[in-house]
N, C-alpha and C positions, 0 to 999 in steps of 0.2 A: 616585678612578681619572679617571688626566690626560685630555684631552680627545682628544690623540694615541692613546691607548689604546682611549677608546670609540671612533673614526672606525674603526680594525679591526678591531675586532669586530662593528659594525656593516656594515661593509665584506664579512666573512665571512659572516656569513649573511644577506647580499639576496643574494649570487655562493651558496649554498647550497642555497635559498628560489629562486633562479633555475632553479641546475638541477631542483631536484626538480619544478619549474613545468613546466620540458621537457618531462623524459623522463616526467611523469604525463600530461600533452596525448598527447605523443606513444603511448604504452602507452594512452590512453581512445581516441583516433583507431584504432588499431591492433584492439582489442575492437571498437569500433563498425565498423570492417569488415565484419570478420570474421562478423558479427552481422547484417548484411545478407548477405553474398554465403549466408548460410544459410537467412534469412524467403524473397531472390530462388530460391532452389533451391526449395526446399519449394513457394512458389507457383505456382511454373513447370510441377514435374511432378504429373502428375492423379494417379500411381499410379504405385507399381514393377510389373511385371512379376511375375505371381502365382509359385510358387515350383515348379519339376518336380515332379511327384507324386511318380515312382518313376524316379532318375536311371539305376540298375542298369535296372528295365526300358527304359527309353528308349535306354540306349546298346546293349542286346543287340537293341533292333529298329533301329538304325541300321545295324549290322552285317551283320543278316540279312533278309532282306526277305520269306521263310517267314513269320517270327516275329512279323515287322510285321505281315502278313494276316494270321496265325491269332490275334494279340492286340487288334490296334483291330477286325478287322471277322470276327470269332468269327461273328456271326449270319450274314452273309453266307458264308465259308465255312467252314462247316458239315461237310463229307462229307468223309472223309477224299480224300487226291492219294492222282491218281490218276501211274501213271511218265508221261506225258504233262504232265503239270502243274510233275513237279519236276522235268522237261525245260527245259518252259515258264523256270519260277522258275530256275534256275541260267544260265540262258540270259540271263535280264531282269537280272540283277546285271550281270551280266559285263559288259553296252552301257551300264547303266545308272554304271558303275565305270569303265570301259575303253576309251569311246567307240564299237563294235562292234557290227557291223549284221548283223544275220540276218533270215529270213522264218521262220514255226513257221501252220503250217496247224491248227484244229480245231475240232472240229466244234458243229457250231449247239447252246445251250444246254448248252456245257461251263464255259461262266463267264469265259470270257476277255477281255469287254469287262472285266468287274469287277477280276481282275489284272490290265489295262491302265490303268483309271482308278488300283487300289491304287501302282503303281506308279510312275506318276507326281508322286501324294504322298510315296513314300517316296523319291522325287531329290532332292525339295525339301525335305521335312525333313530329310534327312539331310542336305540339304550340298553335296550330291553334284551336283546341277545347277540352276546359277539361274535356267535357262528350258529350259519342258519341252515338247515338241510332241503332241498327241494326233490324230492325222485319225482323221475320218468317212465317210462315204459321201458328206454332203449336210450343208449349212447347218445344216438344221433337227437332226440327230443329232446335230452338233457341239455348239447348245444344249445339247441332252438332257446330255451329255456335262460340260460343263462344271459345270451345274446340278446332276447329280449331287454333281461332289466339291465346292462349293460346300456345299450340306446334310452332307453328311459335316465340313466344320470348323466349321459351325455347329451339331450339332444330338451329333457323337460325344463323349459328356463325356470319355472316355477316353485318346482321342486330344486330345483340348483342356487334360486334366489332366497332360499331357505335353508337349506343343506349345503352352503359354500363347497365343506370336505369332500362332501360326496360326488363336486366338481374336480376337485383333488383327482377322489379316487380315478372316473374315467379318461380324466388325462394319463392318466399311467397305463391303463389299459390298453390305453389307445398308442398310445408312444410306445411301451417297450412291445408290444403285438409287430408294429411296425419296423421294429430295430433288430427284433429276435430273427421275425420268420423276415427280410432281407440279404436276400446274394451282395457278396463286395468284392467288384473285382480286381484281381493283384495287377502290379507293371506287365507280373508275364502274362497275362490272361485266366491265370488260377483264382475260383471262385472260392470267398471265406464264408464266416456265419463267425457273428459274433460266440466267442469262447465264454467270457463273462462280462456279466450287465452289473456295475453297482448303482447302486441310487444312494444318495448323500439320507443320512437320517439323525444328523443330527440339527435340525432344526427343531424344539422342543412340540411347537404345536402337531408336528406330524410328523411324529417319531413312529408312534403305536401304527400311525395308515401303512409308512414305508411296511413293516412288518408284517403286518397283516398284507401287504399284497403281499410279499415276500412267499411268503407262508403257502398262500393259498395260487398264486402264481405255476399256467399252466409249463414252463421252463425249467420249475424245477432249482437245482442247486445253484446252475448259470445265473440267475438274479439271487443279487444278494445284499441283506444294506451295509452301509460302509460310516464308519466310523472316520473322521482324519481329527485329531493330538497333532498339536501344537509341543513341542515335545522340546523343552528350555535346555540352558547348560547345567544347568540346578541338577536340573530331573535324572530321575533313573533312564540312559540311553536303552531303547530295544533289544539291543546287541546283548544285556546283560540280562535280557529279562529271562526268571528260568522256568523252563515249561512247564506246563502242567500236563496232568494226562489229556488227554484228549483235543491237545490243542497244536495247529497246524502252523509255523513260525519259518518266516521268513525274510528277506534283508528289508528292513522297518517296516515290517509288517505282518501282522499274527490275526491268528481266527483261533479265536477264543472253542474251547471244546462245548457241546450243546449240554443246556442247565435243562431240560424237559422235551418231553413230544412232541409238544407243539409251537417249541421256539426256535423261528430258523437262527441256523448259523450265521454269524456277522463278520467286517473285517477289520482292524485297528488299523492305525496308518500313520506312520510319522508327516506331518505335512512340512513340517520346515526343513526336513531331508528332501523328503519330492519336490519340493517346490524350490531348490536348490538345484538338484538333480536335473531339474527339466531346462531350467533357464542356464545350466552348464551346457549344456545339448542343443539351444538355440544358437548360443555362443562361438559352438563351435562351427569353420569353416564351411560352404557347402561345400558337397562332393566326400570329404573328409569322414572318416569313422566315428561310430555317436553323431552327429549330424542329423538335427533334427530341423527339416527346412517348411515352405507355404507351399505352395502347387502357386505357379503360374509368375505372370512379371507384372501385374499392375499392384504396387502396393493399397491401393484404396480399396481393392478384394478382401483385405485382410483390415482392414482401420480400424471396426470394431474387437474381434480380439486381439489385437495388438492395444491397445488402450484398457480388456482384460488384461493380459496380459503383465503391463505395466504398473498397474494398480495395486500396487504391494514391494518392497522394499528390502532388502533384505542387512537385519541390525548387527550387529557383530558383535556374541556376548561369549563370556568366560564362567568355567563354574564347573568343580568336579574335576580338575583338569583336563578340560576338551573345551575346544571353539565350536559355536552351535551359530550358524547366522538365526537371528529368531525375525520369520518375516512378520512385517509391519502395515497398513494400509496408508499407501498415501495421501498426504493431507489434500482432501480439493480431490481428488481421484475418479477417475469414473467406476464401473461395477467392475467386481473381480469373480462372474458368478462362472466365464468362459476358462479362466485360472481356474478355477477349483474342477471346474469338469474336465482339464486336461491334464491335470495333473492325477485325477482319482486312473483315465486311461493312463497312466501311466503305472500305479498299484495295479489296475485290471492284469496286462502287460506280465508282467512283472509276476502274479501270482500264475499267470497261464505257462509259465519257465521264460519271460526273455530276458536273457540277459544282454549287457553290456561286456565284450572283452575288455578284460583289463580292471573290472572291477568283480571286488570279494563278497560275492553274494552274502555269503556265512549263513548259507539255511543249517538250524536248528535240527538232527536230524535222533532220534532213536537211535539208541544202542543195541547193534547183531547181537540178538539174543542167539547163547550156543543149543543145540540139543538137549531138550530135556528125556530122558529115560520117561514110559511107563509106568515105571513099576518106584517113581522119583514124586510122579502126580499122585498116585495109590497114596500113600501114605505123609502127601501134606494133610 
């Protein structure tokens, strides 16, 4: 074979190999990206909502308030309905669906309170009304009625089977109430209460429920929806965010200004930064400044927490003249839910003003305004 022919063959083989290499790398990159997305989705999901136990029964209950009451509250409405009851049920259905007003008097011990409570649940669970008001004779009585409704959501197995999202709301009511009303003893004996409680609102199926819960929470602004954002090296960091009117901006977190009267404020934070910050605290020798340590001396007591804290690994990336460790799920790792919870606790502490010596918190504050004369204001 002549030298010229040999060179042509080698050139063709090299080109083919290069083309195969580029195609193979692109395919490998796409497959790796798909696996990464799947792992992230699996790590972020606590669990899907349970399936509705009986879709036909639920649909019929949504369409018929009487059937709803008889089916899910059979132990309460076990006697035959009177004409007055049926007339009241018809008016309730009309008011819920069309928004009409009516006054309907019924004698004592006729079940009107239970009927009104069931109507509130039917209006909400049926999707007819996002907000429902139940008026009582006094504040104490109103609290009793609210407790009745919460108890039904927590203990009515048939209701929770057909409306599993109601079980989530009941769980939030029970857990948040217990945590916010509890006192926590510090090492020096001082008793503390939770000043800021964040609820992850990133899971799309429950975002609206979390916002509604925070809006209606008796603990006010102390309970707030939160959204973690993994800011990559190529994206605009929180430190370069341009503050808008009404925003509250802190160290790698911010609370956007209110967008409406009935929309609760929420907090956004950079998960990559705070996960790196948390792991840096765990790496500090015990007893040194900035150390985050676990109680006790038995590692097995913290095995589950340790599995969650090591379920992700930092991947060093560069872009926009900066270096960022992006946290990715570890292959075949355990759940990461407690890791996310601990990160949320660190963010909540930062929102309460807790800082680490030597860390530039970089708070963005409003520029101080000088004194303005009354004549100047009048002339505007």
